[in-house]
C-alpha positions, 0 to 999 in steps of 0.5 A: 278377469280370465286372459281369453276375455276381451276388455274394451279397455285393452283396444283403447290402450294399445292405440293410445300407445301405438299412437304416441310411438307413431308421433314419436317417429314422425317428430324424429324423423322431421327432425333427423332428416332436417339435421341430417340435411342441414348438415350436408345438403346432398339429397343421398344423405337423406336416402341413406335415413332410408337405407341404415335403417332398411337394413337391420329391418330387412335382416330382422323383420321375418326372425321378430314375427316368429318369435312374435308366434311363440313369445307374449307379443306384448313383450316384444313390443314393450321391448321395441319402444323402449329401445326406441326410446335409448336411440331417441335418447343417444340422438339427444346425446348426438345432438346435445354434444354438437356432433358433427359427423353424420355417420354417428346419426346413421349409426343410430338410425340403425339400432331404431331400425333393428327395434322396429324391424321387432315392433312392427310384427308385434304390433301387427300381429296383436290387435285380433288378439283383443278384437273379437272377429266381428269388430275386426274391421271396424278396430283397423279402420280405428287403427289406421285413424288412429295412425293417421291422426299420429301423422297429422301432428307428430310432422307438425309438434316435429317442426315447431320443437325442431324451431326451438330447439333440436333437442326439446324434440329428442327429447319429446321422442324419448318419453312418449316411447318410455311411455309407450312401453309402459302401456303395453305393458299392461295389456290383457286380452285373450292370448294365441292358443294351438298345439306346441311347437316343434320345427326350428325357427328356420323353418317356420320362419320358411312356413310363413313365407309360403303361406303367403306365397300360396295365397294371391291375394295377400301376396297381390295384396302386400306386394302392390303397396310395395311398389306403390311405396317404393316408388311412388313415396316422396316423403325422404325429398319432402326436406329438399322441397320445403327448403330449396323448391316451395321456401318454407322453414321446418314448419314448413316441412312438418305442414308437408310431412302432416298434409297426407294425415288430413285427407286420412283422416277424413276417410280413416273416420270414415271407413271406422263407421262404415267398412268398406262392403262390397268391391273391395279388390277393385277399391284398391286398386283406383286407390293405388292409381289415385296415389299415382297421380297424386304424386306426379302432381306434388312432383310438378308443383312450384306451389306450397298449397298446391301440394298441401293438397297434392299430398292431403290427396295422396293420403287418403287413397293411401289410407284406403289401399292400406284398410284393405289391405291389412282387412286383407292379411287378417281376416285370410290368416290364422292365429297360429300364423299371424305372428309369421304373415304380419312379418313378412307384411312389414317386410315387404310395407314397412322396410318399403318406406326406408328403399322407397327413401333410399331410392328416393334420394338416390334418383334425386341425386342422379336426375334430379328433386322434381323427374325423379317424384314425377319418373316414380308416380309414372311407375306407380301407375304400370305397376298398378297396371300389371298387378292388375293382371297378374292377380286377378283373384285379389281384383276380383275380391268383393267382401272382406267378411269372406275371406278366410271362412 
């Protein structure tokens, strides 16, 4: 089988490798969050978990995208997963040695963020080379729903494993990430084509940024998600809600972390069977607005089951927004630019998760946990209104298939 041909097994292998990596990352997130809060009892310490990952991701993501346009993305993706497995091994060693310094955990998290800075652009830019263009919307939907399945399984598994012992959680992460790395090396599919690369790396990074800036649909979509996640994300504070407000243990924390994936998984399966075809721009704005409302309800809730329901709705509408954004970016990007555009996308979205965690921890330390979440949800609604006015081309997008043709 030639490298230029598509193989059905490649997409399945890639999705499963990314599933294992996502499960591992979420298991580790639960374990690290609970362990650091147990050591410090400070919401700001949870915010620093996000900041320690954001800084290296911010520095490395754009160069990683440029690299992904020059080097086989399969090797970059596999190497980054292997580096993340090494970080999980470091967390395991810190736990076994009964380390009490929280800064040692932040150092490992910084290396973990650096590895994610490379895996994000490589992984996102790889999918269009594994499936034909006409199958891309369904592939994106199935990829998103598989990720949501990982979001469902990972936190629950993380809570259960941490209840057994942090060593079990970190050991499982290391194994899953190493296995995902090995699987990624077996991927085939077509390779990027085009003329030889003559420009310097920095000039190519700038070229990718200019490409995004010149296209209001792409810029509007990824920046809308950026501010929605930055303001409306309450994930970093779930250990506080679980322990001090809803009064549950590590398993309850795992259930809270998994609740968004329940709604997202149902919506993802529906999109995989029948992708959105009309009024996709307006639908994206409505989904992000619903995300803000669900965030407010979660922040005000003092009942565990109401909180679970709010998080499930939050995940469902977020799935709609994520699917549309991914599809818009992929359809509007030529092959030669996929790595760099994916890097900008990852920088806006992936890194914003970590920066959003820091923002949540900081505002919770200043104003209190509940007010910080409620204000974040209100801020999301204001962003939706502002972006609907600033990016009318995005609001008017109808069919995804018309983008980039």
